[in-house]
Each structure stands twice: as structure tokens, then as C-alpha cells.
C-alpha positions in Angstrom: 8.9 -28.7 -14.3 8.7 -25.2 -15.8 6.6 -22.1 -15.2 4.2 -22.9 -18.0 3.0 -26.0 -16.1 -0.3 -25.5 -14.3 0.1 -24.4 -10.6 3.8 -23.6 -10.8 5.3 -20.3 -9.8 6.7 -18.0 -12.5 10.3 -18.4 -11.3 10.6 -22.1 -10.5 13.9 -21.8 -8.7 12.8 -19.0 -6.4 12.1 -19.9 -2.8 8.4 -19.4 -2.0 6.4 -19.8 1.1 5.1 -23.4 1.3 1.6 -22.2 2.1 1.0 -19.2 -0.1 2.7 -17.6 -3.2 5.0 -15.2 -1.5 8.6 -15.3 -2.8 11.9 -14.8 -1.0 12.3 -11.5 -2.9 9.5 -9.8 -0.8 11.1 -7.1 1.3 11.7 -8.1 4.9 10.2 -11.6 4.4 11.0 -14.3 7.0 10.3 -18.0 6.8 10.0 -20.2 9.9 11.7 -23.6 10.1 8.8 -25.2 8.1 9.2 -22.6 5.3 6.0 -20.6 6.2 6.2 -16.9 5.7 5.4 -14.3 8.4 2.2 -13.2 6.6 0.8 -16.8 6.8 1.9 -17.1 10.4 0.1 -13.8 11.1 -3.1 -15.0 9.4 -3.1 -18.1 11.6 -2.5 -16.0 14.7 -5.3 -13.7 13.7 -8.0 -16.3 14.3 -6.7 -17.0 17.9 -6.4 -13.5 19.1 -8.8 -12.2 21.7 -10.3 -9.4 19.6 -12.7 -8.4 22.4 -9.7 -7.5 24.5 -8.0 -5.7 21.6 -11.2 -3.7 21.0 -11.4 -2.8 24.6 -7.9 -1.3 24.3 -9.0 0.6 21.3 -12.1 2.0 23.0 -10.0 3.1 26.0 -7.6 4.9 23.7 -10.4 6.7 21.8 -12.1 7.7 25.0 -8.9 9.2 26.3 -8.6 11.5 23.3 -12.3 12.4 23.4 -11.8 13.5 27.0 -9.1 16.0 25.9 -12.0 18.0 24.4 -9.9 19.3 21.6 -11.5 20.8 18.5 -11.1 17.4 16.8 -10.7 14.0 18.5 -8.5 12.6 15.8 -7.2 12.9 12.3 -8.1 10.2 9.7 -5.9 10.2 6.6 -8.2 9.3 3.7 -7.9 8.6 0.0 -11.5 7.7 -0.6 -10.4 4.1 -0.9 -12.3 1.2 0.7 -10.1 1.2 3.8 -10.4 4.9 4.6 -14.1 4.8 3.9 -14.4 1.9 6.4 -12.3 3.8 8.9 -14.7 6.8 8.7 -17.6 4.4 9.3 -16.0 2.8 12.4 -14.7 6.0 14.0 -17.6 8.3 13.3 -20.6 5.9 13.4 -19.5 3.3 15.9 -17.3 5.3 18.3 -18.7 8.8 17.8 -15.3 10.5 17.1 -15.2 14.0 15.9 -12.7 13.5 13.1 -10.8 15.7 10.7 -10.3 13.9 7.4 -7.0 14.7 5.7 -6.0 13.9 2.1 -2.6 14.2 0.4 -3.6 14.1 -3.3 -1.3 12.0 -5.5 -3.0 14.0 -8.4 -3.7 10.7 -10.2 -7.3 10.2 -9.2 -9.4 8.0 -11.4 -13.0 9.1 -12.0 -14.1 6.3 -9.6 -11.7 7.6 -7.1 -13.0 11.1 -7.3 -16.5 9.9 -6.8 -15.6 7.7 -3.8 -13.7 10.5 -2.1 -16.5 13.0 -2.4 -19.1 10.4 -1.6 -17.5 9.4 1.7 -17.1 13.1 2.8 -20.8 13.7 2.2 -21.9 10.4 3.8 -19.9 10.9 6.9 -20.3 14.7 7.1 -16.7 15.3 8.2 -14.5 18.4 7.9 -11.7 17.8 5.3 -8.4 19.2 4.3 -6.7 18.2 1.1 -3.3 19.2 -0.4 -2.4 18.8 -4.0 1.2 19.3 -5.2 1.7 20.9 -8.6 1.4 18.7 -11.7 4.9 19.5 -12.9 6.5 18.7 -9.5 4.6 15.3 -9.5 5.9 14.5 -13.0 9.5 15.3 -12.1 9.3 13.4 -8.8 7.7 10.4 -10.6 10.8 10.3 -12.8 13.3 10.7 -10.0 11.3 8.1 -8.0 12.1 5.4 -10.5 15.8 5.9 -10.1 15.7 6.2 -6.3 13.2 3.5 -5.2 12.3 1.6 -8.3 8.7 2.8 -8.1 6.7 5.6 -9.7 5.1 6.8 -6.5 7.6 8.3 -4.0 5.6 11.5 -3.9 2.5 9.6 -2.8 4.3 7.5 -0.2 6.1 10.5 1.3 3.1 12.8 1.2 0.7 10.3 2.8 3.2 10.1 5.7 4.2 13.8 6.0 1.0 15.8 5.4 -1.2 14.3 8.1 1.7 14.9 10.6 2.0 18.5 9.4 -1.7 18.9 10.0 -1.5 17.2 13.4 1.2 19.7 14.5 -0.5 22.7 12.9 -3.9 22.1 14.5 -2.6 20.4 17.7 -4.5 17.1 17.1 -2.4 14.3 18.7 -4.2 11.2 17.5 -3.8 9.9 13.9 -5.7 6.7 12.9 -4.9 4.6 9.8 -6.6 1.4 8.7 -4.9 -1.8 7.7 -2.1 -3.1 10.0 1.3 -3.8 8.5 0.9 -7.3 10.0 -2.0 -8.0 7.6 -0.2 -8.9 4.4 3.3 -7.5 4.1 5.1 -10.1 6.2 7.1 -7.4 8.0 5.2 -8.0 11.3 2.7 -10.4 12.7 -0.5 -9.9 14.7 1.3 -11.4 17.7 4.1 -8.9 17.3 2.6 -5.9 15.5 4.4 -2.6 14.9 2.5 -0.7 17.6 5.0 2.0 18.2 4.4 4.9 15.8 7.2 7.4 15.1 7.6 10.3 12.6 9.7 8.1 10.3 7.2 5.2 10.0 6.1 5.9 6.4 9.6 6.7 5.3 10.8 3.3 6.6 7.8 1.3 5.3 7.2 2.9 1.9 8.9 6.1 0.9 12.4 4.8 1.6 14.0 8.2 0.9 13.8 11.6 2.7 12.8 14.7 0.7 16.4 16.0 0.6 17.5 12.7 -1.1 15.1 13.5 -4.0 16.7 16.8 -4.9 18.4 16.7 -8.3 19.0 18.9 -11.3 15.2 19.2 -11.9 14.0 19.3 -8.3 15.0 21.9 -5.7 15.0 21.5 -1.9 12.6 24.4 -1.7 9.9 22.4 -3.6 10.1 19.6 -1.1 8.3 21.4 1.7 5.0 19.4 1.2 7.0 16.2 2.0 9.0 17.4 5.0 8.3 15.7 8.3 7.8 17.9 11.3 10.7 17.8 13.7 10.9 15.4 16.6 10.5 18.3 19.0 7.3 19.5 17.3 5.8 16.0 17.4 6.7 15.4 21.0 5.3 18.8 22.0 1.9 17.8 20.6 2.2 14.2 21.8 1.4 12.8 18.4 0.4 9.1 18.4 -0.5 7.0 15.4 -2.5 3.7 15.5 -3.9 1.3 12.9 -7.4 0.0 13.4 -6.3 -3.4 12.0 -4.3 -3.9 15.2 -7.4 -3.7 17.3 -10.3 -5.0 15.3 -10.6 -8.1 13.1 -9.6 -6.8 9.6 -11.2 -8.4 6.5 -10.8 -5.9 3.7 -12.9 -7.8 1.2 -15.9 -8.1 3.6 -15.3 -4.4 4.5 -15.3 -3.4 0.9 -18.6 -5.2 0.4 -20.0 -3.4 3.4 -19.1 0.1 2.3 -20.2 -0.7 -1.2 -23.6 -2.0 -0.2 -24.3 0.5 2.7 -22.6 3.7 1.5 -22.5 3.4 -2.3 -18.7 3.0 -2.5 -17.8 1.9 -6.1 -15.5 -0.8 -7.4 -13.9 -0.7 -10.8 -11.2 -2.5 -12.9 -7.8 -2.1 -11.4 -4.7 -2.8 -13.5 -2.3 -5.4 -12.1 -4.7 -7.6 -10.2 -7.9 -9.7 -10.6 -9.7 -7.8 -7.8 -11.6 -4.6 -8.3 -11.1 -2.6 -5.2 -7.5 -2.2 -4.0 -6.1 1.3 -5.1 -9.2 1.8 -7.4 -8.8 5.5 -6.7 -5.5 5.8 -8.6 -4.9 5.7 -12.3 -1.3 4.8 -11.8 -1.8 1.8 -9.5 -0.9 -0.7 -12.3 2.4 1.0 -12.8 3.2 0.9 -9.1 2.6 -2.8 -9.1 4.3 -3.5 -12.4 7.5 -1.9 -11.1 7.3 -4.2 -8.1 7.1 -7.1 -10.4 10.0 -6.0 -12.6 12.1 -5.4 -9.5 11.1 -8.3 -7.2 9.5 -10.8 -9.5 6.0 -10.5 -8.1 3.2 -7.9 -8.1 -0.2 -7.3 -6.6 -1.6 -10.3 -8.3 0.6 -12.4 -6.0 -0.3 -10.3 -3.0 -4.0 -10.9 -3.6 -3.7 -14.5 -4.5 -1.7 -15.2 -1.4 -4.4 -13.5 0.7 -7.0 -15.7 -1.0 -5.0 -18.9 -0.2 -4.8 -17.9 3.5 -8.5 -17.3 3.5 -9.1 -20.7 2.0 -10.8 -19.3 -1.1 -8.4 -20.8 -3.7 -5.7 -23.5 -3.7 -2.0 -22.6 -3.8 -1.9 -23.9 -7.4 -4.9 -21.8 -8.5 -3.3 -18.9 -6.8 -0.1 -19.2 -8.8 -2.1 -19.1 -12.0 -4.0 -16.0 -10.9 -0.7 -14.3 -9.8 1.2 -15.1 -13.0 -1.6 -13.7 -15.3 -2.0 -10.5 -13.3 1.7 -9.8 -12.5 3.1 -10.2 -16.0 0.6 -7.9 -17.8 2.0 -4.6 -19.0 -0.4 -2.0 -17.7 -1.9 0.5 -20.2 -1.1 3.3 -17.7 2.6 2.7 -18.3 2.3 4.6 -21.6 1.0 7.7 -19.6 3.8 7.3 -17.1 6.4 7.3 -19.9 4.8 10.3 -21.4 4.8 12.5 -18.2 8.3 11.4 -17.2 10.1 11.4 -20.6 11.4 7.9 -20.2 11.5 5.6 -23.3 10.4 2.0 -22.9 14.0 0.8 -23.0 15.2 3.4 -20.4 12.4 2.4 -18.1 13.2 -1.3 -18.4 16.9 -0.8 -17.9 16.3 1.2 -14.7 14.1 -1.5 -13.3 16.6 -4.2 -14.4 19.3 -2.5 -12.4 17.0 -2.4 -9.3 16.4 -6.1 -9.8 20.2 -6.8 -10.1 20.8 -4.8 -6.9 18.6 -7.4 -5.0 21.1 -10.1 -6.0 18.6 -12.9 -6.2 19.8 -15.8 -8.4 16.4 -16.5 -9.8 16.0 -12.9 -11.0 19.1 -12.5 -13.1 18.4 -10.7 -16.4 18.6 -13.9 -18.4 16.4 -16.0 -16.1 13.8 -13.2 -15.5 13.4 -12.5 -19.3 13.2 -16.2 -20.1 10.6 -16.9 -17.5 8.4 -13.9 -18.4 8.7 -14.6 -22.2 7.9 -18.3 -21.8 4.7 -17.5 -19.8 3.6 -14.7 -22.2 4.0 -17.1 -25.2 1.8 -19.6 -23.4 -0.8 -16.9 -22.8 -0.8 -15.9 -26.5 -1.4 -19.5 -27.5 -4.3 -19.9 -25.1 
């Protein structure tokens, strides 16, 4: 059997979860004795959790911070995406929190993303602070990011983690609230054992991977890294900063939530490169590059992520999901041309950097020869059909 056969994974010798499409190359993945990944285990646990009790815990937490009678009850980091729009709905409309919305701009907003961000600020009538790093710094970091983490988006990962913490310390607002739980799809936690303890390094460990000083190079100075610097442990402890994810306390269904904010608040979908869905990271013009680098590094992209979620939800079979994943993951995103232009990489240089990251993983099914053969065989099939 090869990867051109219907319902087969792209890399036929790779180990995959027996229920969904998630491969062994996913960071932090764990399989149980039956070969089921943690994300599938978490999805099964989710329907057996007492969400009434979890919501009670959330309400008690929010009431505590309201009673402090600070200028703001909480900070909500937002991008204008469907998750942060839903967060604003839940926290302002349902729980009556006085929230300060905070945005670290990746500077890569799509037109749909610009609309969604402004629309949610107006619909929820919240105060808002946004920081945008300079274009030249973003371009230089986007280049260094590929070398350091095999991803175009270090500046976004790091800024999203650091800037809300900087604002929390500056304005003495101890509660930060994010949306989706890491237990939802990543496989690095489960709903039974979620990551509930927030610390200053959470986003560095989960997504940025490198601290600002590690990004310094011939073209980037340490002085320029101030927007990405985390407050000190002492500063955070003095304010008593706490971070929570709504998805650890309420039943999280991002597709239904997207439909809700679309139909009630006018949130807009659009085509998103790298997946067959029209909502995840719709605010960013570079989302397709982010997901394509993951594919080149780990052998799967956002198509696999979304297809696996749909399998767990019972919307598609595992065989149908592999077909959806292969088609989305292997497509070269048009935004890659823009990324190459702003970073100065050639196609060959870009591919070689990503091949080295793939080699560093040391997964037998992703050797250069096997990776190239699998992708080219599937692309030839697509051209014929």
C-alpha cells in the first residue's frame, strides 16, 4: 500500500494514532497501550467531564477578581480571531467583566482580520491597547525565526506571550484570560490533566521556544528585543499575575463558537491557506507559511490538525480525513513568495533550512529521500486528477 491509495497517510511507514490522523512526529505526542493519542483521549474525556462544576470554579475565580475593584477585572489578549471574539462575548456579556483588550500585532493582518478586530472592539465596547513592532524588525526576526525554530512566526509567538504580561504588570491587572485549552488539540495535555498552572514562561515553552536574547544575531540587537522581554518573576509575583484558559472551564467547540460569533456579531470567515476550513488564523496573511513549515519539518500541517478534530467529532471517517489532510498539507502556500521576499531567502535556501530541522527530529519516515518521494508521488497523483 502506498500514499496514493485512498485513505492512506502521506507517510505510510510513520506511526499514526489509530483513531485520528496525528503522527508520531507531533511535538510531545503520547500514545496509550492501544495506540490512541492524548488528543483523542482528551476528546473522549471531554464528554464525561462535569462542566457544571468546572463552570462554577470559573465563576468563583471571576467573582474574586471583580471584588478586588481594580480599574479592570481582567486582561483579554485578542487578535480579532474567532476565539478571542468568543472570549469577549463570554467574559463581557455573560459574566459582566470589565476587560482590557490587549493585542500584540504580528503586522501581517489580512483585510478580513483588520475588519474582525475592529468589529469586535466596537461590538463589545472595550478599552484596547495594541503594540506593533516595526516592519523591518519583523522581517529580520522572520528570517532568524526559520533558523531558530523552523517557523516564520517567532515574533508573534513571543509577543503574544510577553506583551499581555507587560501590560498586566504596568497596569496592575493580575488576571489574564485566554481561550482554547492546550488540552483541546495539541496532545500535550488532556482535559483530565490540563495545564492549569500558569507561569511567565508558558508561551515560551509552548510556542516561542526561544527567549529574546537567543534571537540576537548580526542583524538583530538585544536592545530591539524589549517588546518580547518577559517581566521578571519578582514583578509578576508582586502583582500576583494568574493566567487561565476558558477552555479548561467551559465546553469548547471552536466550530460552533465560530458560527455563533459569525451569526450574532458579524465575524467574517475567509479562505485560509493550508487548510480546508475558513476560520482558523483567518486574521493572518502568513498563516499558510506557518503551517507549511510545520509540514516540511514534521510531515503534517494544519490540514491534519483539522481533519483529526473532525474525526474525533464524528464528522468524517479516518480515511476521509487522511485525504483532506494530504491535500491541504502538501500545497505550497502563495504567501511563501511574500515570505521569501521580505526575508531574502531563495526557495532552495528555505527548503534546505527546513530539511535540516526535519533531519534534527531523526524520524526514519522523514528522511530526505522518503519525504521527497512521498510528497512528489502524491503531487503527481493530484496533477493527474
